[in-house]
Structures are given as structure tokens and as C-alpha cells.
N, C-alpha and C positions, 0 to 999 in steps of 0.2 A: 819183161824183166825191169823192175823199178831201179831207178838210179838215185843215189843220194846227192842232193844239190851241193855243189862246192861252196864252202864259206868264202865270202868276199875277203880278200886280203886287206889288212889295215893299211892305210896310207902312212907315210912318215909322220905327218902331222898328228894323226891319231895315236901312233905309237909314242910320240913325244909327249902328248897330253896325258896318256895313260901312265907314263913313267913319272911325270911331275906329280900326278895325283897319288901314286904309290909312295913317292918320296914324302909328300906332305903328310899323308896318313901315317906313314912309318915314323916320322918325326914326332907326331903327337903321341903315339904309343910309347916311344922311347923316352920322351920327356916325362910323361906321366908315371911310367914305371921306374925310371932311374934318376929322375931329376935332370935339370938342364946340364949340369956338369957331366953327368954320366951319359948323356945323349950325344956321343961323339959321332962323327960322320961314318965311322966303321959300324957302329951300332945301328944307326939309322938305315944304312945300306942293307944291313942284315934284316932289319925289321921289314924293309920295303921289298926285299927279295931281288935287289939289283946290285950292280957293282958300285964301288966308290967312285969310279971314273964317271959314272952317270951323274953323280952329284956335282962333280966339278964341271961337267959339260953344261948342266942346267943352271948352276949357281956358282959364281966364281969364288965366293967366300961363304963360310958357315953363317955369318951374320946376315947375308942376303937371303939365304935359305930360311932363317928364322923369321925374318921380316915377312917373307912370303907366307910362312906358316900362319902368322897373325892374320893376314888378309884372308887366307883360306878358312880359318876358324870363324872369322867374323861373317863371311858369306854363308857358311853352314849354319851359324847361329841365327842369321836373319831368316833362313828358311824354317828353322825350328820355331822361332817366334810366330811366324805366319801360320804354322801348323797349329800351335797352341791357340791362337786367335780363332782359327777356323773350327777346330775340333772340340775345344773346351770353352769356347765363347768367352775368352779372356781378352783383356786389353782395352776395355771400354771405360775404365776408371783408373785413377792413378795408382791405387794400392794393388791392382791386378798385376802391375809390372814388377812388383816385388816377388810375387809368386812365380811369374814367368821367368824373371832373371834367375831365381833360385833353381828352377827346373833346368835352365839352359847353362848357367855359369858354373854349377856345381858338378857338371859332367867332367870326364877326363880331359876333354878338349879345353874346357874353361880353366882347369888347373894348369894345363900346359901353357895356355895364353899368359897366365899370371907368372909362371916360372920364367918365361922369356922376358917379360917386362922387368922383373926383378933382376935378372942377369945383366940387363943393360946398365945397371949402376956401376959395374966394374969393367965394362967393355965399351970403349969409345965409339968404335964403328957401329956396334949394335945399338948404342944409345942414340946415335944420330938417326939411324934407320927406324928404330922403334918409336922414337919421339914423333917423327914425321907420320908414320903409319897410324899411330894411336890418335894423333890429333885429327887426321883425316877420317878415321872411323867414328870418333866421337862426334865430329861435325855432321856426318851422315845420320847418326842416330838423333842428333838434335833437330835437324831439318825435318826428319820424319815425324817426331813428336809435336813440334810446333805446328806443322801442317795438320796433323791429326786432331789436336786439341785446341788449336788457335791460341796457344799460351804465350806468355812473355818469354822471349828467348833466354834472357839472363837467368831468370828464375828456373826455367826448365833445365838449363845446363847445370845449375847447382843441384837440382833434384836428381838429374841423371848421375852425377858424380856421387852424391850421397848414397843412392840405391845401389849402383854398380859396385862401388868399392866396399860398401858394407857387406854386400852379398859375397863378393870375392873373399873377404876376410872370414865370413861364416863358412865358406866352402873349405877353406884351409883348416878351420877348427874342426869340421866334421871328419877330416882326414886324420888328424893327429890326436884327437881326444877319444880315448877308448870308451867313455861313458856318454857319448853324444846322444841326445834325446832322439829316439827313433821316430817320434812324431814331429820333429823339426819345430818344436815350440818356439825357439828363439826367432825363427822366421815369421811365425804367426804373430808374435809379440811386436816385431818390427812393423808388420802390416797394420796392426792396431794403432801403434804410435804414429805411423805415417797418416793414417785415416783421421786420427784426432787432430794432428797438425794441420791437415788440409781444411778441416771444419773450422779450426780456429783462425784460418787465414794466413798460416805461416808461409804459404807458397804464392801469395799474391804479391805483385811487384810493389815495392815501397815507393812512396812519393819522393820526388827529387829533393835533395838537400837533407834527407834523413840518414842516420847511421844504419 
């Protein structure tokens, strides 16, 4: 007579990690579908399939939860960038990163990320947390690209901000404009402009003492 092996019981640490993961994923879905204001703790708990008490247990304030959502999204985005590099052979030249950013940042998680950042304008606690997290994440991206391309840090940071925030704006446009071009031609135009600028030397560091 065969016996079915018993499943190993999860440890408290594993259960806690699973709950946090469900909370963060539920928050992303809630923010994307209802906007930041509509993603109350009750809605997030319902999306995650857990109790509101679990949110309070893991995060003492809603702002702390949202700051952690940003970190979780960033880590997931890093994995997606790595997948695009590996499977689509992207990331070897500057304008590749426009295509990669568009594929990553226009997803629901990217929109949720932007919603949280915008909400920080009117929430002092969230602003402090988001500002700190955003600076840390930007620095991580800067160090990666400087190491990858051996580029000038100041110019690379400017390029990161240009690409990331332009793409975030385009992602919002795609959501709200009913006649958005299905071929994403604005993104392709941005790539062509970036490529032309690079050829013209727009991203080379300027000599000291010049404007």
C-alpha cells in the first residue's frame, strides 16, 4: 500500500515571507486598478487575501508599506531587465535601454510605482520615505550602468533621469489616450532621437568651466 508523503509544514519565517509577498503584490494590483487613493489598506488586504491586521503587523503605517512596495517593484524590475538582456540580447548600447525601460516601466507595476511617487507630494511621511528609497534605487542603477559602460557618472545620471522619466510619462499617456499608437511609435522616435544625440556627442562629459 503506497503512502502519500506528508508536506513539510512551513516555518513561521516562511509564512511571514509569504504574507509580505502577498501584501506587496496585492498593493500593486490595487494601486494599478484603483489609483493610490483608492488602494486603502482594506482594499489591499482583500486583494492579498489576508486580514487588515496582517498589514499592521508587518507595516506600522500605510506609508511604510508603500515604500516597501517601491523596493519590491525595483527588485522585480531588475530581474526583468536581466531577462531582457539574456533572452532578447538587449542592453549593449544606450538606446537599447529605452526599449527595455518601456517594456518594464509601462507594466502595471511601473504605473503603481509612479502613483506612489506622485502621492508623496501631499503626504509628508510618504515623501520622506519615498525620497530616501528613490534616491537609493537611482544610485543602484547609476552604479550598474557606470560599471557596465565605464561612462561618466554625472552624464549617466542625467541620461538615466531623461530616459526613465520620459518613459514613465509615455506609460501614463498610453493608459489615458484612447488613440495611442499600437506600434508605440513615440517610443521608437525617442530611441532615434537618443541615438542621434549620442552620435552628436550630447552625452559626452563637458570640459570643466563650460556651461
